[in-house]
C-alpha positions as CSV (number, residue, x, y, z in Angstrom):
1,M,70.6,106.6,92.5
2,D,74.0,108.0,92.9
3,E,75.0,110.5,90.2
4,C,78.2,109.0,88.8
5,D,80.0,108.7,85.3
6,K,79.7,105.4,83.5
7,L,82.5,105.3,81.1
8,P,82.7,103.5,77.6
9,E,85.3,101.2,78.2
10,S,87.8,99.6,75.9
11,P,88.7,96.0,76.3
12,G,91.1,95.3,79.2
13,I,91.1,98.9,80.7
14,N,89.9,97.7,84.0
15,N,92.1,94.7,84.2
16,R,94.7,96.4,86.6
17,I,93.4,99.4,88.5
18,L,95.6,101.5,90.5
19,A,93.7,104.0,92.9
20,F,95.2,106.3,95.2
21,G,94.4,109.5,96.7
22,D,94.4,112.5,99.4
23,T,97.8,113.6,98.1
24,H,96.9,117.1,99.3
25,H,99.6,118.7,97.3
26,P,102.0,120.5,98.2
27,Y,101.7,118.6,101.6
28,S,102.1,115.1,100.2
29,H,104.4,112.8,101.8
30,K,107.9,113.3,100.2
31,D,108.3,109.7,99.0
32,S,104.6,109.3,97.7
33,L,105.6,109.6,94.0
34,A,108.6,107.1,94.4
35,F,106.1,104.9,96.0
36,L,103.7,105.2,93.0
37,K,106.5,104.8,90.5
38,K,107.3,101.5,92.1
39,L,103.7,100.3,92.0
40,K,103.6,101.3,88.4
41,E,107.0,99.3,87.7
42,L,105.5,96.2,89.6
43,Y,102.0,96.0,88.1
44,N,101.6,98.2,85.0
45,P,98.2,99.4,85.5
46,T,95.7,99.8,82.8
47,R,93.8,102.5,84.6
48,I,94.8,104.9,87.1
49,I,92.2,106.8,89.5
50,H,93.2,109.6,91.8
51,M,90.3,109.5,94.7
52,G,90.4,113.3,95.0
53,D,92.0,115.9,97.2
54,E,94.8,116.1,94.7
55,I,95.6,119.7,96.1
56,D,94.9,120.9,99.6
57,H,94.0,124.6,99.4
58,H,94.8,125.3,103.0
59,A,95.3,129.0,102.5
60,M,91.8,129.1,101.1
61,S,90.1,126.8,103.6
62,F,86.7,127.7,105.2
63,H,88.8,127.2,108.5
64,D,91.3,129.1,110.1
65,S,94.6,128.9,108.1
66,D,97.9,128.2,110.3
67,P,99.9,131.6,109.9
68,N,103.1,129.7,110.2
69,V,102.3,127.8,106.7
70,P,104.8,129.4,104.4
71,Y,102.2,130.1,101.6
72,T,99.6,132.4,100.3
73,A,96.8,131.0,98.3
74,S,98.8,131.9,95.0
75,S,102.0,130.3,96.2
76,E,100.4,127.3,97.6
77,L,98.8,126.7,94.4
78,H,101.9,127.1,92.2
79,A,103.7,124.6,94.8
80,A,100.9,122.2,94.3
81,I,101.4,122.3,90.5
82,R,105.0,121.6,90.9
83,Y,104.3,118.5,92.9
84,L,101.5,117.5,90.2
85,E,103.9,117.7,87.5
86,G,105.6,114.5,88.8
87,L,102.2,112.9,88.8
88,Y,101.6,114.1,85.1
89,D,104.7,112.7,84.0
90,L,104.2,109.3,85.8
91,F,100.6,109.1,84.8
92,P,99.6,111.3,81.7
93,V,96.1,109.5,81.7
94,C,94.1,109.7,85.1
95,D,90.5,109.7,86.2
96,V,90.2,112.2,89.1
97,L,87.3,112.4,91.6
98,D,85.7,115.5,92.8
99,S,86.4,116.3,96.5
100,N,86.1,118.7,99.3
101,H,89.7,120.0,99.0
102,G,90.0,119.7,95.4
103,S,86.9,121.8,94.6
104,M,87.5,124.5,97.2
105,A,87.7,127.2,94.5
106,L,84.0,126.0,93.0
107,R,82.8,125.9,97.0
108,K,84.1,129.4,97.6
109,A,82.7,130.7,94.5
110,K,79.2,129.1,95.3
111,V,78.9,130.7,98.7
112,S,80.3,134.0,97.1
113,G,77.4,133.6,94.5
114,I,79.7,133.6,91.6
115,P,78.3,131.7,88.7
116,I,80.5,128.7,87.6
117,E,80.8,130.3,84.0
118,Y,83.3,132.8,85.7
119,L,85.9,130.0,86.6
120,K,88.6,128.2,84.8
121,P,88.2,124.4,84.2
122,T,90.2,122.5,86.8
123,R,92.4,120.8,84.3
124,E,93.5,124.4,83.1
125,V,94.1,125.6,86.5
126,L,96.2,122.8,87.7
127,R,98.0,122.6,84.1
128,A,97.0,119.0,83.8
129,P,97.3,117.1,80.7
130,N,94.2,116.5,78.6
131,G,94.4,112.7,79.9
132,W,93.5,113.9,83.3
133,V,89.6,113.9,83.7
134,W,87.6,115.0,86.7
135,H,84.4,113.2,87.7
136,H,81.8,113.6,90.5
137,R,81.8,109.8,91.0
138,L,82.8,106.9,88.7
139,R,81.3,103.5,88.2
140,L,83.3,100.7,86.4
141,T,82.4,97.1,85.2
142,L,85.5,95.0,86.4
143,P,86.6,91.6,84.7
144,T,84.4,89.6,87.1
145,G,81.4,91.3,85.7
146,N,80.5,93.3,89.1
147,D,80.5,97.0,89.0
148,C,82.5,99.0,91.3
149,L,81.9,102.6,92.3
150,F,84.7,105.0,93.3
151,A,84.0,108.1,95.3
152,H,86.0,110.4,97.2
153,Q,83.5,110.8,100.2
154,M,80.3,109.0,101.0
155,S,80.3,107.1,104.4
156,A,82.5,106.1,107.2
157,N,81.0,102.7,106.7
158,A,82.1,101.7,103.2
159,L,80.7,98.0,103.5
160,T,77.1,99.2,104.4
161,A,77.3,101.9,101.8
162,A,78.4,99.3,99.1
163,Q,75.6,96.9,100.2
164,K,73.0,99.7,100.0
165,R,74.1,100.1,96.4
166,A,74.5,96.5,95.4
167,C,78.0,97.1,94.0
168,S,81.6,97.1,95.0
169,L,82.7,100.5,96.6
170,M,86.1,102.2,97.2
171,L,86.6,105.3,99.0
172,G,89.0,108.0,99.7
173,H,89.0,111.0,102.2
174,N,89.4,109.1,105.6
175,H,93.2,109.3,106.1
176,E,93.0,106.9,108.8
177,K,91.4,104.1,106.8
178,Q,92.9,101.6,104.5
179,G,91.6,98.1,103.9
180,I,88.9,95.8,102.2
181,Q,85.9,93.9,103.4
182,F,84.1,91.3,101.1
183,W,80.6,90.5,101.0
184,G,78.1,88.6,98.9
185,A,78.6,85.3,97.0
186,E,81.9,83.3,97.8
187,E,82.4,82.4,94.3
188,N,82.4,86.1,92.9
189,P,82.2,88.4,95.9
190,F,81.7,92.1,96.1
191,F,84.1,94.3,98.1
192,A,84.2,97.5,99.9
193,G,87.0,99.6,101.4
194,H,89.1,102.6,101.5
195,V,92.1,103.2,99.6
196,G,94.5,104.9,101.9
197,C,96.1,108.2,101.6
198,L,99.6,109.7,100.6
199,V,99.6,112.9,102.8
200,D,102.3,114.1,105.2
201,S,100.7,113.9,108.5
202,R,103.5,116.1,110.0
203,A,102.7,119.1,107.7
204,L,101.4,122.2,109.5
205,A,98.6,122.1,107.3
206,M,97.5,118.9,108.7
207,A,97.7,120.0,112.2
208,Y,93.8,120.2,112.4
209,R,94.0,116.3,112.2
210,K,96.7,116.3,115.1
211,E,94.4,114.0,117.4
212,N,94.5,111.4,114.6
213,A,98.0,112.1,113.1
214,N,99.3,108.7,114.3
215,D,96.5,107.0,112.7
216,V,97.2,107.8,109.2
217,R,97.1,105.0,106.8
218,L,99.6,105.7,104.1
219,G,99.2,103.7,100.8
220,A,97.3,102.6,97.8
221,T,94.8,100.0,96.4
222,L,95.2,97.8,93.3
223,I,92.2,95.9,91.8
224,L,93.8,93.1,89.7
225,N,91.3,91.1,87.4
226,G,88.5,92.4,89.6
227,M,90.0,91.5,93.0
228,P,91.3,94.4,95.4
229,M,94.6,94.3,97.1
230,S,95.7,97.0,99.8
231,V,99.3,98.2,99.5
232,P,100.5,100.0,102.5
233,M,103.4,102.5,102.3
234,L,105.5,101.6,105.4
235,L,107.6,104.0,107.1
236,D,110.9,104.0,109.0
237,K,111.5,105.8,112.2
238,E,112.6,108.8,110.2
239,N,109.2,109.0,108.5
240,R,110.6,107.9,105.3
241,W,109.2,105.1,102.9
242,V,111.3,101.8,103.8
243,G,111.4,101.1,100.1
244,R,112.9,104.5,98.9
245,S,116.1,104.7,96.9
246,K,119.2,104.9,98.9
């Protein structure tokens, strides 16, 4: 069985879920915060879920770092926090999923033989408000009575993974994927999908994905009264969100 948190839930908290992720601060798309602010205004979400990779840690990567990226590991962290402060103001309460980029410091410590007791909690490092809580995975009961599992990374095939677990499933991690598939009973179906991402595919730190750069799917996902809806973040030819303020 998957290791995941099952939270005590107050009435109505899962009625309007906004899920987004892969912001990779400080390499998020410059209009991502404005996009999320618009979704908050339109749908007044009752629960916010960040699917992980909230920061990028490019300078700490296990892979070669681009020497032209203008950050050290320290300055990159502080730049990421400045970006995150906008999210903290917009969403002071948020459930965040553990992820490969977000957990980079823990991964580095592990391979170096450093016990976790020597590390600061993620909330303290990122100067996040107390309402930001990190989870390995998160399983919630929707208003339909069906459970939905949220995970940063699990399978490239969300539908098969959902059917294996007999619940709905939403994933992050795959920048090139956004969308929903339904399965099960027609009167109360389960669903599976990917929420989309909010990264700037043109950032130098994303050069490792250059073969797939044109396939990035910017956006977020809403789950309203138990039913999911993908919301693409559409861009113009200048790489700006079409709904940005003039």
